[in-house]
C-alpha positions in Angstrom: 18.7 -31.1 23.4 16.8 -27.9 22.6 18.8 -25.0 21.3 18.0 -21.3 21.7 18.1 -18.7 18.9 18.3 -15.1 20.0 17.3 -12.4 17.5 18.2 -8.7 18.0 15.8 -6.6 16.0 12.1 -7.2 15.3 11.6 -5.9 11.8 12.2 -7.3 8.3 15.4 -9.2 8.6 15.1 -10.3 12.2 11.6 -11.5 12.1 11.9 -13.1 8.6 14.8 -15.1 10.0 12.9 -16.0 13.1 9.7 -17.0 11.2 11.7 -19.1 8.7 13.6 -20.9 11.4 10.3 -21.6 13.1 8.9 -23.2 9.9 11.9 -25.5 9.9 12.3 -26.3 13.6 9.6 -27.1 16.1 9.5 -25.3 19.5 10.8 -28.5 21.2 13.9 -28.3 19.0 14.5 -24.6 18.8 13.5 -21.9 21.3 13.3 -18.4 19.7 13.7 -15.2 21.7 13.6 -11.9 19.8 14.2 -8.4 21.2 12.8 -5.2 19.7 13.2 -1.8 21.4 10.1 -0.3 19.6 6.4 -1.1 20.0 6.0 -2.7 16.7 7.5 -5.6 14.7 7.5 -6.7 11.0 6.4 -3.4 9.5 7.0 -1.5 6.3 9.2 1.5 7.1 9.0 2.4 3.4 5.3 3.1 3.9 5.8 5.8 6.5 5.8 8.8 4.1 2.5 7.5 2.7 1.0 7.3 6.2 2.2 10.8 6.9 0.7 12.0 3.6 -2.6 10.4 4.4 -2.6 7.7 1.8 -2.6 5.1 4.6 -5.1 5.8 7.4 -3.8 3.5 10.1 -0.2 2.5 10.9 -1.5 -1.0 11.6 -1.9 -1.3 7.8 1.9 -1.2 7.5 2.3 -4.1 9.9 2.8 -7.5 8.2 2.6 -9.4 11.5 1.9 -8.1 15.0 3.9 -9.1 18.1 0.9 -11.1 19.3 0.9 -13.1 16.0 4.6 -13.8 16.3 4.1 -15.0 19.9 1.2 -17.3 18.8 3.8 -19.0 16.5 6.0 -19.7 19.5 8.4 -16.8 19.0 9.1 -15.1 22.3 9.1 -11.5 21.0 10.0 -9.0 23.7 9.1 -5.5 22.6 10.3 -2.3 24.3 13.4 -4.2 25.2 16.8 -3.1 24.0 19.9 -5.3 23.8 22.9 -3.3 25.2 25.7 -5.9 25.0 26.7 -9.0 23.1 29.0 -11.4 24.9 30.3 -13.5 22.1 32.6 -15.7 24.2 29.9 -16.3 26.8 27.2 -16.9 24.3 24.8 -14.4 25.8 23.2 -10.9 25.4 22.3 -8.3 28.0 19.0 -6.6 27.5 17.2 -3.7 29.2 13.4 -3.3 29.5 12.8 0.3 28.5 9.7 0.9 30.7 11.4 0.0 34.0 15.2 -0.3 33.2 15.4 -3.9 34.4 18.4 -5.7 32.9 18.9 -9.5 32.3 21.3 -11.8 30.5 19.9 -14.3 28.0 22.1 -17.1 26.7 22.1 -18.2 23.0 23.3 -21.1 21.0 22.7 -19.1 17.8 22.4 -15.4 17.3 21.0 -13.1 14.6 21.9 -9.5 14.6 19.3 -7.4 12.7 19.7 -4.0 14.3 18.8 -2.0 11.2 20.0 1.5 10.5 19.6 4.9 12.1 18.8 8.3 10.5 21.9 10.5 10.2 21.8 13.3 12.7 24.8 15.5 12.3 26.2 17.1 15.5 24.6 20.5 14.9 23.3 23.0 17.4 19.6 22.3 18.0 19.5 19.0 16.1 17.8 17.2 19.0 15.3 20.0 19.7 11.6 19.2 19.9 10.1 19.6 16.4 13.1 17.9 14.7 12.3 14.5 13.4 14.0 11.5 11.8 11.8 9.0 10.1 12.9 5.4 10.4 10.4 3.5 12.6 6.6 3.6 13.1 7.3 5.3 16.5 9.1 8.0 14.5 6.2 8.4 12.2 3.8 8.7 15.1 5.9 11.3 16.8 6.0 13.3 13.6 2.3 13.1 13.1 1.8 14.2 16.8 4.0 17.3 16.1 2.1 18.1 12.9 -1.3 17.9 14.7 0.0 20.0 17.6 1.7 22.8 15.6 -0.2 25.9 14.6 2.4 27.2 12.1 2.6 25.8 8.5 6.3 26.1 7.7 8.2 22.9 7.2 11.8 22.3 6.3 13.1 19.0 5.0 16.9 18.5 5.2 18.2 16.1 2.6 16.8 15.4 -0.9 17.2 11.6 -1.3 14.4 9.2 -1.5 13.1 9.9 2.0 13.6 13.6 1.8 11.6 14.1 -1.4 8.9 11.7 -0.3 8.5 13.5 3.0 8.5 16.9 1.3 5.5 15.7 -0.8 3.8 14.3 2.3 4.1 17.6 4.1 3.0 19.6 1.1 -0.2 17.4 1.0 -0.8 18.3 4.6 -0.9 22.0 3.5 2.5 23.0 4.8 4.8 25.4 2.9 7.8 23.2 2.3 11.4 24.0 1.8 13.7 21.2 0.7 17.4 21.8 1.6 20.0 19.8 -0.4 23.7 20.0 0.0 24.4 18.5 -3.5 24.0 20.3 -6.8 20.8 18.4 -7.6 18.4 16.2 -5.6 18.5 12.5 -5.6 22.2 11.7 -5.5 21.2 8.1 -6.3 20.9 9.5 -9.8 23.4 11.2 -12.0 23.1 15.0 -11.8 21.5 15.3 -15.3 18.7 12.9 -14.2 18.5 14.6 -10.8 17.7 17.8 -12.6 14.5 16.3 -13.9 13.5 15.6 -10.3 14.4 19.1 -9.3 12.1 20.5 -12.0 9.2 18.2 -10.9 9.6 19.1 -7.2 9.6 22.8 -7.8 6.6 22.4 -10.1 4.7 21.0 -7.2 5.3 24.3 -5.2 8.1 23.0 -3.0 11.0 25.4 -2.6 14.1 23.5 -3.6 17.5 24.9 -2.4 20.5 23.1 -3.7 24.1 23.3 -2.4 22.7 24.3 1.0 25.0 23.4 4.0 22.9 23.3 7.2 24.8 24.8 10.1 22.2 25.1 12.9 18.6 24.5 14.0 17.5 27.6 15.8 15.1 27.3 18.7 12.6 29.5 20.4 12.2 30.4 24.1 10.7 27.0 24.8 13.6 25.2 23.1 11.5 24.1 20.1 12.8 24.3 16.5 11.9 27.6 14.8 14.3 27.8 11.9 17.0 26.0 9.9 20.1 28.0 9.2 22.5 27.4 6.3 25.8 29.0 5.5 24.0 31.9 3.7 20.3 31.9 4.7 17.7 31.1 7.4 14.5 29.3 6.7 11.5 29.5 9.2 10.4 26.0 10.4 7.6 24.9 12.6 8.7 21.3 11.9 12.0 19.9 10.6 12.3 16.5 9.0 15.7 14.9 8.5 16.1 13.0 5.3 19.9 13.0 5.2 20.2 9.2 4.9 20.9 6.4 7.3 23.9 4.6 8.7 24.2 0.9 9.8 23.2 0.4 13.4 26.4 -1.7 14.0 27.9 -0.2 17.2 26.6 -3.1 19.3 28.2 -5.7 17.0 31.4 -3.7 16.7 31.7 -3.4 20.5 31.4 -7.2 20.6 34.3 -7.6 18.2 32.3 -8.5 15.1 33.8 -7.2 11.8 32.5 -4.1 10.1 33.4 -2.8 6.7 34.3 0.6 5.2 30.6 1.8 5.3 30.2 0.7 8.9 28.0 -2.3 8.1 28.6 -5.8 9.6 30.5 -8.1 7.2 29.0 -11.6 6.4 29.6 -14.4 4.0 27.1 -15.5 1.4 25.1 -17.5 3.9 24.8 -14.2 5.9 27.0 -15.7 8.7 29.1 -13.1 10.3 32.7 -13.5 9.1 34.8 -15.4 11.6 31.8 -16.7 13.5 30.1 -20.1 13.3 26.9 -19.4 15.2 26.2 -15.7 14.5 24.4 -14.3 11.5 23.5 -10.7 10.5 21.1 -9.2 8.0 19.1 -6.2 6.9 20.2 -2.5 7.1 23.0 -3.2 9.5 25.1 -5.2 7.0 27.1 -4.5 3.9 26.3 -6.4 0.7 28.2 -7.4 -2.4 27.5 -5.1 -5.4 27.4 -7.6 -8.3 28.2 -4.9 -10.8 31.1 -3.1 -9.1 32.4 -6.2 -7.4 32.8 -4.6 -4.0 31.0 -4.3 -0.7 28.4 -1.5 -0.3 25.7 -0.4 2.2 22.3 -0.5 0.5 19.5 -0.3 3.1 16.3 -1.6 1.5 13.5 -3.8 2.8 13.6 -6.1 -0.2 17.2 -7.1 0.7 16.4 -7.4 4.4 13.5 -9.8 3.9 15.5 -12.0 1.5 18.5 -12.0 3.9 16.2 -12.9 6.7 14.9 -15.9 4.7 18.4 -17.0 4.0 19.4 -16.7 7.7 16.3 -18.6 8.9 16.9 -21.4 6.5 20.5 -21.8 7.6 19.7 -21.5 11.3 16.9 -24.1 10.8 19.4 -26.7 9.3 18.9 -26.0 5.6 21.2 -24.2 3.1 20.7 -20.9 1.4 22.8 -18.0 0.2 22.4 -14.3 -0.6 24.6 -13.7 -3.7 24.5 -9.9 -3.7 22.6 -7.0 -5.3 22.7 -4.8 -8.4 21.4 -1.7 -6.5 17.8 -1.4 -7.8 15.5 1.2 -6.2 12.3 3.0 -7.2 10.4 5.9 -5.8 7.5 8.2 -6.5 6.9 11.9 -6.0 3.3 12.8 -6.8 3.0 11.5 -10.4 6.8 11.4 -11.1 8.4 8.0 -11.0 12.1 7.7 -10.2 14.2 4.5 -10.7 17.7 3.3 -10.9 19.7 0.1 -11.0 23.4 -0.6 -11.3 26.1 2.1 -11.3 26.0 5.8 -11.7 28.7 7.6 -13.7 30.7 8.4 -10.6 30.4 4.9 -9.2 31.5 3.4 -12.5 34.6 5.6 -12.6 35.4 4.7 -9.0 35.1 1.0 -9.8 37.6 1.5 -12.7 35.2 1.1 -15.6 35.5 2.9 -18.9 32.0 3.4 -20.3 29.6 5.1 -22.7 26.2 6.7 -21.9 23.0 6.9 -23.8 20.0 9.0 -22.9 16.6 8.8 -24.7 13.2 10.3 -24.3 10.2 8.1 -25.0 6.6 7.4 -24.0 5.1 4.8 -21.7 2.5 3.7 -24.4 2.2 4.0 -28.1 2.3 7.8 -28.8 -1.2 7.7 -30.3 -2.8 5.9 -27.4 -4.6 8.0 -24.7 -2.6 8.4 -21.5 0.9 8.0 -23.1 3.3 9.7 -20.6 6.9 10.8 -21.2 10.0 9.3 -19.6 13.7 9.7 -19.8 16.0 6.7 -19.8 19.7 6.8 -19.3 22.0 3.8 -19.7 25.6 3.1 -19.0 27.6 0.4 -20.8 31.2 -0.7 -20.6 33.1 0.6 -23.6 35.0 -2.5 -24.7 32.5 -5.2 -24.0 29.1 -3.4 -24.1 28.1 -4.9 -20.8 25.3 -3.0 -19.2 26.5 -1.1 -16.1 23.5 0.9 -15.0 20.1 2.3 -15.9 18.2 5.3 -14.6 14.6 6.2 -15.4 12.6 9.4 -14.6 9.1 9.8 -15.9 5.4 9.6 -15.4 3.0 6.7 -15.0 4.5 3.4 -16.3 8.1 4.6 -16.1 9.4 3.3 -12.7 8.9 -0.5 -12.9 10.6 -0.6 -16.3 13.8 -0.6 -14.4 13.2 -4.2 -13.5 14.1 -5.2 -17.1 17.5 -3.6 -16.6 17.9 -5.2 -13.2 17.5 -8.6 -14.7 19.9 -7.8 -17.5 22.5 -6.6 -15.0 22.1 -9.7 -12.9 22.5 -11.9 -16.0 25.6 -9.9 -17.2 24.0 -9.0 -20.5 25.4 -6.6 -23.0 23.2 -3.7 -24.3 23.2 -5.3 -27.7 21.8 -8.5 -26.2 19.1 -6.4 -24.5 17.9 -5.1 -27.8 16.7 -8.6 -28.7 14.7 -9.1 -25.5 11.2 -10.4 -26.3 9.2 -7.9 -24.2 5.5 -7.7 -24.2 3.9 -5.2 -26.6 0.5 -3.7 -27.0 -0.3 0.0 -27.5 -1.8 0.4 -24.0 1.4 -0.8 -22.4 4.3 0.2 -24.6 5.5 1.6 -27.9 6.6 -1.1 -30.4 10.2 -0.4 -29.1 10.0 -0.2 -25.4 11.9 2.8 -23.9 14.4 0.5 -22.2 15.2 -1.2 -25.5 15.5 2.2 -27.3 18.1 3.2 -24.7 19.9 -0.1 -25.2 19.9 0.3 -28.9 21.4 3.8 -28.6 24.0 2.6 -26.1 24.9 -0.2 -28.5 25.5 2.5 -31.2 27.8 4.3 -28.7 29.8 1.2 -27.9 30.3 0.5 -31.6 31.2 4.1 -32.4 33.9 4.0 -29.7 35.2 0.7 -31.0 35.4 2.2 -34.5 37.3 5.2 -33.2 
């Protein structure tokens, strides 16, 4: 008897799950119906800032597989259709076609919830005014570009200085806007420790972006037509012809929670290692709507990244298709770029390590990406955290120019393997003057962290 798989969400996790399940099950064994409320499927949301900046000419370049291509693979992908209710007991979902409002119920034998995350929009006056944009989907990116092309003024305000905030600030600067970046924290990039965030602050202001820290936004002021004209903080007002929100995202889990599915402290759906929703035998969830196990801290966290979503989708599709796969967790690796500045982190920050109960030492070094005498050698700063008693690596942060960011992968592997910083100093990394000094910057930081661990033990 043919089963039906229903997938809610047509991006990374949802369509990876659907595609993998289709590889394992023929259409006469498994019918697949997927719902996506937007126009697009299987696209790179991480590429939107580069599209806005002009590095990517056509949004179709960000699409890995079109709806038509999915349908050709016998996946019934219904775009512009929003699922409004999950009936767990009845094994069905209610959906509404956005163009005409028509609602239908669709039964399922197996269900995948991949509803993603939504940009944070604090309940402030004017937050929903025309000219105020979140950037999460291709439709959001298109709406922002339409505003930029239709706006005569050249004042832009970005609210929030995380990855999306700083990337969007650069994108707007490259479109010849005067950009103000408002940040409620003491330094930008709270995914870094403040001392490393300070390096980002200096680089951002060096580009000509006005960086305002410890700025609490209280209102978006509008003009006579109701469009955004200024962003107001507790002590200043900043003119704005366009406002971009980069405050972060929250799991889009209301649909699941309303159906009685479990959610965690961060609002994400809770699953087991097979990505099956806890307490359910035929419902899976993945992507930005779930919480994942932090392998370093040993607790659940919400870490919305496309890398995780695609892997989780593969795991779900394998299990739905009759195979076996697990998603063990993450170490929290992320990398970004602002003009020529590369920003990377993996593992725990100082505050996160304290919250998890670790006692630790830190080591910070300055080094170069290549041998110092080789043309093009660029500076970088590497910070490392290690557990005091054992020397186990707890986290690494890197800020620098070309060749800095992807070095974080060495630390990510070391974290996953549970290595100590002393063990890291013996890693046999590739060396040649065009690629690295004799001692790679990550290993220099590991060596200094080893010295700190030993010094603490001797004390």
